[in-house]
C-alpha positions, 0 to 999 in steps of 0.5 A, a space after each residue: 751388129 750382124 744378124 744370124 743367117 738363120 732363125 733360132 728355133 729353140 734354146 734348151 738347157 742341158 743339165 748333168 745328172 749322176 743317175 738318169 732314172 732317178 732324175 727322170 723320176 724327180 722331174 716327172 713325179 715331183 716337179 710335174 714335167 712330162 715323161 720322156 718321149 725317148 731316152 738312151 742309156 745316158 741322155 733324155 729330155 723332159 718337158 713342161 708346157 712344151 719346153 724341154 730340159 735335157 738330162 745328161 748322165 755324167 757326160 755334159 756340163 757340171 752339176 750345179 747348173 741354174 735354170 730360169 723357168 717362167 710360170 704362171 703361178 709360183 705359189 701353186 707350183 710351190 705347194 704342189 711340188 713341196 707336197 710331193 717332196 721337192 727340195 725347196 731351196 728358197 720358198 716363194 720370195 717377192 722381188 721387184 722383177 718376179 715372185 721366185 722359187 728355187 727348187 733343187 734336184 738331187 744332183 744340186 741343179 737349181 730351177 728358179 721358177 718365176 712369175 709376176 711379182 705380188 
């Protein structure tokens, strides 16, 4: 197999949202992402521990995307985000490969947070 002629510097997800301001509030106030460093009328990026998710208002993709986010402590994240009003689609659940938590945003996009299994 041929190798790429360049190094990959990052891979970030782009999710479709219907209301950019509402999405930014949810990702920052409820899920604990850092606020955007920049924004346009219909596009921005939020980050968590240096890793970003782009939020695109009605212009890229379809609502209902799924994103895997590896974290150190799924249970602590669940407790904090549930306390802040997160839409918990699946509480922390142990699987052979990970302890996982599904959180939905107001547009139906799902973040599957995972850490080492119990």
